[in-house]
N, C-alpha and C positions, 0 to 999 in steps of 0.2 A: 504494500500500500504506500502511496506517495505521502510526502510530508504535508502537514496542514499549512495552508496559506493564511497568514495573519497580516493585519494592517500594521502601520507604524506604531500603533499603541498596543501591539501584541494581542489584538482581539481577533478571534477566529470568526470568520463570516460563514455561518452555516445555514442561513435562511435565504431562500431564493425569492426574488420579487420579479414579476413579469407584467407586461402590459401590451395592449394591442395598439398598432398605429396603422395609418393608411400608407399606401406605397409612396405617396408624395412626402409624408412626414418621415418615413423611413429613410428616403434619400436625403432629406434635410438634416436628420439626425446624424447619418453617416458622414455628411459633409462637415458638420460641426465637430464631430469626433476627430475626423482626419485633420482638420485645421488646428485642433487643440494639441495634438501630439500625445494625448492620453489614451489608455485603453478605454473601450466603450463602457465597461463596468464603472471605472473610476470617474469618467466624465458624467455618466448618468447619476451616480451617487452624489457627486458634488453639486450638480444642478438641482437635484431633488431636495438636498439638504440646504439649499440656498447659500452655498459656499462659492467663493471665487474660483474660477477656472483660470489658472495662470499658465500661459503658453510659454514653454521654453523653446527657444529657437534651435532647431536641429535640421539635418538634411531632409528628414521625412516631412516636417512642417513646411519647409521651403518648397519642396516638390508639390505638396498639396496646394499651396498658395498659387504656384505656377499653373497647375492643372485647372484650378477653379477660376483663375483670372482668364485663362484661355476659353473656358466654357462661357464665362460672362461676356467676353468680347464677341464670340461667335453668336451668342443669343442677341446681343445688342445690334450686331450687323444684320441679323435676320429680321429684326423688328424696326430697322432703321426708317422704313417708309411710313412711320406714323402710327404703327400699331401700339396698343397699350402694353406697358410693362407689368408682368404679373407679380404678385406679392412674394412668391418664392424667390424670384430673381432679386428683388429688392432686399430680401432678408439675407441672401447670399452675399450681396454687395456690402451690406452692413457688417456682416460677420467678418468678411475679408478686411474691411476697413478697420474694424476693432482690433483684429489680430495684427495687422501691419502697424497700427499706431502703437500697440503694446510692445511689439518687437523693436520699433524705433526708439521708444523710451528706454528699453533695456540697454541699448548701446550707449546712451548719453550719460 
């Protein structure tokens, strides 16, 4: 049997919590998790407990920023002719902005 996984306070997490989301919410959650650089469990735990999600700049975070910025750019080019921007795209742009702003402050 494998060793028990404990958090930084030596608490064993033995209870499972699950919830249902729509496919759009699932994509949005995965995008936020990827941009945070945290495991999905830790990200969800921190958000549910209303704790700060602090992004530490690393190659995985920068790669996700690049991928998401490319996705935003292609979506903006697609709707360039005056179509309405959807809420998910605005939320992605806000999340990227918050992440980049936090990383910028980390270097100063």
